[in-house]
PyMOL commands that place a pseudoatom at each C-alpha (Angstrom):
pseudoatom trace, name=CA, resn=MET, resi=1, chain=A, elem=C, hetatm=0, pos=[13.898, 25.747, 47.085]
pseudoatom trace, name=CA, resn=GLY, resi=2, chain=A, elem=C, hetatm=0, pos=[14.247, 22.142, 46.772]
pseudoatom trace, name=CA, resn=ALA, resi=3, chain=A, elem=C, hetatm=0, pos=[17.352, 21.796, 44.616]
pseudoatom trace, name=CA, resn=SER, resi=4, chain=A, elem=C, hetatm=0, pos=[21.051, 21.071, 45.803]
pseudoatom trace, name=CA, resn=LEU, resi=5, chain=A, elem=C, hetatm=0, pos=[24.420, 21.075, 44.144]
pseudoatom trace, name=CA, resn=GLN, resi=6, chain=A, elem=C, hetatm=0, pos=[26.378, 17.894, 44.276]
pseudoatom trace, name=CA, resn=GLN, resi=7, chain=A, elem=C, hetatm=0, pos=[29.880, 17.325, 43.484]
pseudoatom trace, name=CA, resn=LYS, resi=8, chain=A, elem=C, hetatm=0, pos=[30.990, 14.299, 41.533]
pseudoatom trace, name=CA, resn=PRO, resi=9, chain=A, elem=C, hetatm=0, pos=[32.957, 11.807, 43.682]
pseudoatom trace, name=CA, resn=GLY, resi=10, chain=A, elem=C, hetatm=0, pos=[36.686, 11.606, 43.210]
pseudoatom trace, name=CA, resn=SER, resi=11, chain=A, elem=C, hetatm=0, pos=[36.973, 14.794, 41.281]
pseudoatom trace, name=CA, resn=GLY, resi=12, chain=A, elem=C, hetatm=0, pos=[39.230, 17.780, 42.359]
pseudoatom trace, name=CA, resn=ARG, resi=13, chain=A, elem=C, hetatm=0, pos=[38.860, 21.218, 42.396]
pseudoatom trace, name=CA, resn=ARG, resi=14, chain=A, elem=C, hetatm=0, pos=[37.867, 21.947, 38.586]
pseudoatom trace, name=CA, resn=SER, resi=15, chain=A, elem=C, hetatm=0, pos=[34.825, 19.727, 38.877]
pseudoatom trace, name=CA, resn=ARG, resi=16, chain=A, elem=C, hetatm=0, pos=[31.566, 20.791, 37.675]
pseudoatom trace, name=CA, resn=TYR, resi=17, chain=A, elem=C, hetatm=0, pos=[28.439, 20.949, 39.829]
pseudoatom trace, name=CA, resn=ARG, resi=18, chain=A, elem=C, hetatm=0, pos=[25.386, 19.237, 38.511]
pseudoatom trace, name=CA, resn=PRO, resi=19, chain=A, elem=C, hetatm=0, pos=[21.786, 20.147, 40.108]
pseudoatom trace, name=CA, resn=MET, resi=20, chain=A, elem=C, hetatm=0, pos=[20.115, 17.671, 41.882]
pseudoatom trace, name=CA, resn=GLY, resi=21, chain=A, elem=C, hetatm=0, pos=[16.545, 17.815, 40.948]
pseudoatom trace, name=CA, resn=GLU, resi=22, chain=A, elem=C, hetatm=0, pos=[14.278, 17.153, 44.052]
pseudoatom trace, name=CA, resn=ILE, resi=23, chain=A, elem=C, hetatm=0, pos=[10.704, 18.153, 44.388]
pseudoatom trace, name=CA, resn=ASN, resi=24, chain=A, elem=C, hetatm=0, pos=[9.850, 19.914, 47.715]
pseudoatom trace, name=CA, resn=VAL, resi=25, chain=A, elem=C, hetatm=0, pos=[6.264, 19.174, 48.485]
pseudoatom trace, name=CA, resn=THR, resi=26, chain=A, elem=C, hetatm=0, pos=[6.006, 21.016, 51.507]
pseudoatom trace, name=CA, resn=PRO, resi=27, chain=A, elem=C, hetatm=0, pos=[4.454, 24.247, 50.136]
pseudoatom trace, name=CA, resn=PHE, resi=28, chain=A, elem=C, hetatm=0, pos=[2.287, 22.048, 47.926]
pseudoatom trace, name=CA, resn=VAL, resi=29, chain=A, elem=C, hetatm=0, pos=[0.940, 19.964, 51.203]
pseudoatom trace, name=CA, resn=ASP, resi=30, chain=A, elem=C, hetatm=0, pos=[0.657, 23.670, 52.933]
pseudoatom trace, name=CA, resn=VAL, resi=31, chain=A, elem=C, hetatm=0, pos=[-1.589, 25.074, 50.160]
pseudoatom trace, name=CA, resn=MET, resi=32, chain=A, elem=C, hetatm=0, pos=[-3.608, 21.666, 50.194]
pseudoatom trace, name=CA, resn=LEU, resi=33, chain=A, elem=C, hetatm=0, pos=[-4.492, 21.963, 53.759]
pseudoatom trace, name=CA, resn=VAL, resi=34, chain=A, elem=C, hetatm=0, pos=[-5.346, 25.615, 53.767]
pseudoatom trace, name=CA, resn=LEU, resi=35, chain=A, elem=C, hetatm=0, pos=[-7.730, 24.858, 50.615]
pseudoatom trace, name=CA, resn=LEU, resi=36, chain=A, elem=C, hetatm=0, pos=[-9.174, 22.026, 52.819]
pseudoatom trace, name=CA, resn=ILE, resi=37, chain=A, elem=C, hetatm=0, pos=[-9.856, 24.162, 55.822]
pseudoatom trace, name=CA, resn=VAL, resi=38, chain=A, elem=C, hetatm=0, pos=[-11.480, 27.055, 53.514]
pseudoatom trace, name=CA, resn=PHE, resi=39, chain=A, elem=C, hetatm=0, pos=[-13.807, 24.273, 52.027]
pseudoatom trace, name=CA, resn=MET, resi=40, chain=A, elem=C, hetatm=0, pos=[-14.620, 22.897, 55.273]
pseudoatom trace, name=CA, resn=VAL, resi=41, chain=A, elem=C, hetatm=0, pos=[-15.449, 26.311, 56.866]
pseudoatom trace, name=CA, resn=THR, resi=42, chain=A, elem=C, hetatm=0, pos=[-17.541, 27.700, 53.763]
pseudoatom trace, name=CA, resn=ALA, resi=43, chain=A, elem=C, hetatm=0, pos=[-19.595, 24.309, 53.187]
pseudoatom trace, name=CA, resn=PRO, resi=44, chain=A, elem=C, hetatm=0, pos=[-22.002, 24.743, 55.708]
pseudoatom trace, name=CA, resn=LEU, resi=45, chain=A, elem=C, hetatm=0, pos=[-22.597, 28.561, 54.434]
pseudoatom trace, name=CA, resn=LEU, resi=46, chain=A, elem=C, hetatm=0, pos=[-23.832, 27.280, 51.278]
pseudoatom trace, name=CA, resn=THR, resi=47, chain=A, elem=C, hetatm=0, pos=[-27.375, 26.716, 52.439]
pseudoatom trace, name=CA, resn=VAL, resi=48, chain=A, elem=C, hetatm=0, pos=[-30.466, 28.368, 51.076]
pseudoatom trace, name=CA, resn=GLY, resi=49, chain=A, elem=C, hetatm=0, pos=[-30.170, 32.071, 52.232]
pseudoatom trace, name=CA, resn=VAL, resi=50, chain=A, elem=C, hetatm=0, pos=[-33.772, 33.048, 52.171]
pseudoatom trace, name=CA, resn=PRO, resi=51, chain=A, elem=C, hetatm=0, pos=[-34.685, 34.286, 55.830]
pseudoatom trace, name=CA, resn=VAL, resi=52, chain=A, elem=C, hetatm=0, pos=[-37.714, 32.100, 56.993]
pseudoatom trace, name=CA, resn=ASP, resi=53, chain=A, elem=C, hetatm=0, pos=[-38.563, 31.868, 60.752]
pseudoatom trace, name=CA, resn=LEU, resi=54, chain=A, elem=C, hetatm=0, pos=[-39.021, 27.981, 60.819]
pseudoatom trace, name=CA, resn=PRO, resi=55, chain=A, elem=C, hetatm=0, pos=[-41.217, 26.141, 63.293]
pseudoatom trace, name=CA, resn=LYS, resi=56, chain=A, elem=C, hetatm=0, pos=[-39.321, 24.124, 65.816]
pseudoatom trace, name=CA, resn=THR, resi=57, chain=A, elem=C, hetatm=0, pos=[-40.071, 20.388, 66.113]
pseudoatom trace, name=CA, resn=LYS, resi=58, chain=A, elem=C, hetatm=0, pos=[-38.380, 17.283, 67.961]
pseudoatom trace, name=CA, resn=ALA, resi=59, chain=A, elem=C, hetatm=0, pos=[-38.462, 14.907, 64.892]
pseudoatom trace, name=CA, resn=GLY, resi=60, chain=A, elem=C, hetatm=0, pos=[-35.321, 13.603, 63.506]
pseudoatom trace, name=CA, resn=GLN, resi=61, chain=A, elem=C, hetatm=0, pos=[-33.169, 14.962, 60.653]
pseudoatom trace, name=CA, resn=ILE, resi=62, chain=A, elem=C, hetatm=0, pos=[-33.497, 13.571, 57.171]
pseudoatom trace, name=CA, resn=SER, resi=63, chain=A, elem=C, hetatm=0, pos=[-30.332, 12.338, 55.717]
pseudoatom trace, name=CA, resn=ALA, resi=64, chain=A, elem=C, hetatm=0, pos=[-30.012, 12.787, 51.963]
pseudoatom trace, name=CA, resn=ASN, resi=65, chain=A, elem=C, hetatm=0, pos=[-27.243, 11.685, 49.455]
pseudoatom trace, name=CA, resn=ALA, resi=66, chain=A, elem=C, hetatm=0, pos=[-28.542, 14.206, 46.742]
pseudoatom trace, name=CA, resn=ALA, resi=67, chain=A, elem=C, hetatm=0, pos=[-28.871, 17.989, 47.235]
pseudoatom trace, name=CA, resn=PRO, resi=68, chain=A, elem=C, hetatm=0, pos=[-32.703, 18.630, 47.254]
pseudoatom trace, name=CA, resn=LEU, resi=69, chain=A, elem=C, hetatm=0, pos=[-34.623, 21.463, 45.850]
pseudoatom trace, name=CA, resn=VAL, resi=70, chain=A, elem=C, hetatm=0, pos=[-35.788, 23.966, 48.384]
pseudoatom trace, name=CA, resn=VAL, resi=71, chain=A, elem=C, hetatm=0, pos=[-39.199, 25.863, 48.000]
pseudoatom trace, name=CA, resn=SER, resi=72, chain=A, elem=C, hetatm=0, pos=[-39.479, 28.582, 50.675]
pseudoatom trace, name=CA, resn=LEU, resi=73, chain=A, elem=C, hetatm=0, pos=[-42.713, 30.679, 51.507]
pseudoatom trace, name=CA, resn=GLN, resi=74, chain=A, elem=C, hetatm=0, pos=[-41.955, 33.715, 53.519]
pseudoatom trace, name=CA, resn=ALA, resi=75, chain=A, elem=C, hetatm=0, pos=[-44.437, 35.440, 55.873]
pseudoatom trace, name=CA, resn=ASP, resi=76, chain=A, elem=C, hetatm=0, pos=[-45.261, 38.125, 53.190]
pseudoatom trace, name=CA, resn=GLY, resi=77, chain=A, elem=C, hetatm=0, pos=[-46.220, 35.499, 50.754]
pseudoatom trace, name=CA, resn=ASP, resi=78, chain=A, elem=C, hetatm=0, pos=[-43.211, 35.674, 48.565]
pseudoatom trace, name=CA, resn=LEU, resi=79, chain=A, elem=C, hetatm=0, pos=[-42.232, 32.309, 46.963]
pseudoatom trace, name=CA, resn=TYR, resi=80, chain=A, elem=C, hetatm=0, pos=[-38.546, 31.367, 46.488]
pseudoatom trace, name=CA, resn=LEU, resi=81, chain=A, elem=C, hetatm=0, pos=[-37.055, 28.276, 44.534]
pseudoatom trace, name=CA, resn=GLN, resi=82, chain=A, elem=C, hetatm=0, pos=[-33.615, 27.830, 46.252]
pseudoatom trace, name=CA, resn=GLU, resi=83, chain=A, elem=C, hetatm=0, pos=[-32.618, 31.568, 46.362]
pseudoatom trace, name=CA, resn=ALA, resi=84, chain=A, elem=C, hetatm=0, pos=[-34.490, 33.245, 43.335]
pseudoatom trace, name=CA, resn=GLU, resi=85, chain=A, elem=C, hetatm=0, pos=[-37.993, 34.540, 43.896]
pseudoatom trace, name=CA, resn=ILE, resi=86, chain=A, elem=C, hetatm=0, pos=[-40.477, 33.078, 41.665]
pseudoatom trace, name=CA, resn=ALA, resi=87, chain=A, elem=C, hetatm=0, pos=[-44.152, 33.888, 40.896]
pseudoatom trace, name=CA, resn=PRO, resi=88, chain=A, elem=C, hetatm=0, pos=[-46.610, 30.892, 42.189]
pseudoatom trace, name=CA, resn=ASP, resi=89, chain=A, elem=C, hetatm=0, pos=[-47.827, 30.215, 38.683]
pseudoatom trace, name=CA, resn=GLN, resi=90, chain=A, elem=C, hetatm=0, pos=[-44.378, 29.265, 37.451]
pseudoatom trace, name=CA, resn=LEU, resi=91, chain=A, elem=C, hetatm=0, pos=[-43.307, 27.095, 40.139]
pseudoatom trace, name=CA, resn=ILE, resi=92, chain=A, elem=C, hetatm=0, pos=[-44.531, 23.840, 38.761]
pseudoatom trace, name=CA, resn=ALA, resi=93, chain=A, elem=C, hetatm=0, pos=[-43.056, 24.376, 35.288]
pseudoatom trace, name=CA, resn=ARG, resi=94, chain=A, elem=C, hetatm=0, pos=[-39.694, 25.571, 36.810]
pseudoatom trace, name=CA, resn=LEU, resi=95, chain=A, elem=C, hetatm=0, pos=[-39.532, 22.398, 39.126]
pseudoatom trace, name=CA, resn=ARG, resi=96, chain=A, elem=C, hetatm=0, pos=[-40.232, 20.283, 35.978]
pseudoatom trace, name=CA, resn=ALA, resi=97, chain=A, elem=C, hetatm=0, pos=[-37.614, 21.896, 34.030]
pseudoatom trace, name=CA, resn=ILE, resi=98, chain=A, elem=C, hetatm=0, pos=[-35.159, 21.419, 36.904]
pseudoatom trace, name=CA, resn=SER, resi=99, chain=A, elem=C, hetatm=0, pos=[-35.867, 17.845, 37.601]
pseudoatom trace, name=CA, resn=GLU, resi=100, chain=A, elem=C, hetatm=0, pos=[-35.942, 16.416, 33.967]
pseudoatom trace, name=CA, resn=ALA, resi=101, chain=A, elem=C, hetatm=0, pos=[-32.307, 14.957, 34.583]
pseudoatom trace, name=CA, resn=ASN, resi=102, chain=A, elem=C, hetatm=0, pos=[-33.447, 13.445, 37.927]
pseudoatom trace, name=CA, resn=PRO, resi=103, chain=A, elem=C, hetatm=0, pos=[-37.117, 12.509, 38.274]
pseudoatom trace, name=CA, resn=ASP, resi=104, chain=A, elem=C, hetatm=0, pos=[-36.819, 11.255, 41.653]
pseudoatom trace, name=CA, resn=VAL, resi=105, chain=A, elem=C, hetatm=0, pos=[-35.410, 14.852, 43.121]
pseudoatom trace, name=CA, resn=ARG, resi=106, chain=A, elem=C, hetatm=0, pos=[-36.233, 15.440, 46.729]
pseudoatom trace, name=CA, resn=ILE, resi=107, chain=A, elem=C, hetatm=0, pos=[-38.092, 18.816, 47.476]
pseudoatom trace, name=CA, resn=PHE, resi=108, chain=A, elem=C, hetatm=0, pos=[-37.995, 20.467, 50.696]
pseudoatom trace, name=CA, resn=VAL, resi=109, chain=A, elem=C, hetatm=0, pos=[-40.751, 23.034, 51.677]
pseudoatom trace, name=CA, resn=ARG, resi=110, chain=A, elem=C, hetatm=0, pos=[-39.707, 25.853, 54.127]
pseudoatom trace, name=CA, resn=GLY, resi=111, chain=A, elem=C, hetatm=0, pos=[-42.640, 27.912, 55.534]
pseudoatom trace, name=CA, resn=ASP, resi=112, chain=A, elem=C, hetatm=0, pos=[-42.457, 30.771, 57.872]
pseudoatom trace, name=CA, resn=ARG, resi=113, chain=A, elem=C, hetatm=0, pos=[-43.875, 30.396, 61.063]
pseudoatom trace, name=CA, resn=SER, resi=114, chain=A, elem=C, hetatm=0, pos=[-46.361, 32.771, 60.697]
pseudoatom trace, name=CA, resn=VAL, resi=115, chain=A, elem=C, hetatm=0, pos=[-47.684, 31.478, 57.363]
pseudoatom trace, name=CA, resn=GLN, resi=116, chain=A, elem=C, hetatm=0, pos=[-51.012, 29.593, 57.873]
pseudoatom trace, name=CA, resn=TYR, resi=117, chain=A, elem=C, hetatm=0, pos=[-50.577, 25.927, 57.926]
pseudoatom trace, name=CA, resn=GLY, resi=118, chain=A, elem=C, hetatm=0, pos=[-53.220, 25.596, 54.955]
pseudoatom trace, name=CA, resn=GLU, resi=119, chain=A, elem=C, hetatm=0, pos=[-51.243, 27.631, 52.647]
pseudoatom trace, name=CA, resn=ILE, resi=120, chain=A, elem=C, hetatm=0, pos=[-47.952, 25.559, 53.302]
pseudoatom trace, name=CA, resn=VAL, resi=121, chain=A, elem=C, hetatm=0, pos=[-50.100, 22.161, 52.754]
pseudoatom trace, name=CA, resn=GLY, resi=122, chain=A, elem=C, hetatm=0, pos=[-51.659, 23.853, 49.727]
pseudoatom trace, name=CA, resn=LEU, resi=123, chain=A, elem=C, hetatm=0, pos=[-48.228, 24.517, 48.033]
pseudoatom trace, name=CA, resn=MET, resi=124, chain=A, elem=C, hetatm=0, pos=[-47.139, 20.881, 48.921]
pseudoatom trace, name=CA, resn=GLY, resi=125, chain=A, elem=C, hetatm=0, pos=[-50.224, 19.564, 47.376]
pseudoatom trace, name=CA, resn=ARG, resi=126, chain=A, elem=C, hetatm=0, pos=[-49.688, 21.604, 44.263]
pseudoatom trace, name=CA, resn=ILE, resi=127, chain=A, elem=C, hetatm=0, pos=[-45.993, 20.155, 44.148]
pseudoatom trace, name=CA, resn=GLN, resi=128, chain=A, elem=C, hetatm=0, pos=[-47.165, 16.484, 44.629]
pseudoatom trace, name=CA, resn=SER, resi=129, chain=A, elem=C, hetatm=0, pos=[-50.045, 17.138, 42.094]
pseudoatom trace, name=CA, resn=ALA, resi=130, chain=A, elem=C, hetatm=0, pos=[-47.279, 17.700, 39.645]
pseudoatom trace, name=CA, resn=GLY, resi=131, chain=A, elem=C, hetatm=0, pos=[-45.866, 14.574, 39.905]
pseudoatom trace, name=CA, resn=PHE, resi=132, chain=A, elem=C, hetatm=0, pos=[-43.203, 15.011, 42.537]
pseudoatom trace, name=CA, resn=ALA, resi=133, chain=A, elem=C, hetatm=0, pos=[-43.386, 12.195, 45.121]
pseudoatom trace, name=CA, resn=ARG, resi=134, chain=A, elem=C, hetatm=0, pos=[-40.521, 13.210, 47.225]
pseudoatom trace, name=CA, resn=VAL, resi=135, chain=A, elem=C, hetatm=0, pos=[-41.887, 16.532, 49.120]
pseudoatom trace, name=CA, resn=ALA, resi=136, chain=A, elem=C, hetatm=0, pos=[-40.918, 17.248, 52.828]
pseudoatom trace, name=CA, resn=LEU, resi=137, chain=A, elem=C, hetatm=0, pos=[-41.396, 19.767, 55.167]
pseudoatom trace, name=CA, resn=VAL, resi=138, chain=A, elem=C, hetatm=0, pos=[-38.360, 21.631, 56.649]
pseudoatom trace, name=CA, resn=ALA, resi=139, chain=A, elem=C, hetatm=0, pos=[-38.480, 22.644, 60.611]
pseudoatom trace, name=CA, resn=GLU, resi=140, chain=A, elem=C, hetatm=0, pos=[-35.807, 23.897, 63.135]
pseudoatom trace, name=CA, resn=LEU, resi=141, chain=A, elem=C, hetatm=0, pos=[-34.675, 21.603, 65.905]
pseudoatom trace, name=CA, resn=PRO, resi=142, chain=A, elem=C, hetatm=0, pos=[-35.396, 23.072, 69.508]
pseudoatom trace, name=CA, resn=GLN, resi=143, chain=A, elem=C, hetatm=0, pos=[-32.768, 24.550, 71.555]
pseudoatom trace, name=CA, resn=GLU, resi=144, chain=A, elem=C, hetatm=0, pos=[-32.441, 22.486, 74.594]
for i in range(1, 144): cmd.bond("trace and resi %d" % i, "trace and resi %d" % (i + 1))
show_as sticks, trace
zoom trace
């Protein structure tokens, strides 16, 4: 460990050994570095896990400070808020309940590529008419 025994100076054979308390920080630093690496690897995997085939665009990415709410519309018409499936008539009430603490919450709408454009715009219109001003579409950047 990190303790050593030290003899008093000037004492003979019958001297007492007293422990010298030193903190060994090497294991602590090792554990902290491993935790840092684990969090760096798992942080990108914490995105919304609803599988949606997003359309591709060359528009720039939006940088946001706070984590947005994500509404996903799948090809079969299923609607998700974050990763939980939700009925379309419950969406606005749930968004209002979530955003009471932060009325300026950003909402991202993810629509499957095969969903008609009118349905996605209609969903965005319903969200905006409920009083949410920061609604944006999510698209995938094309592979170059």
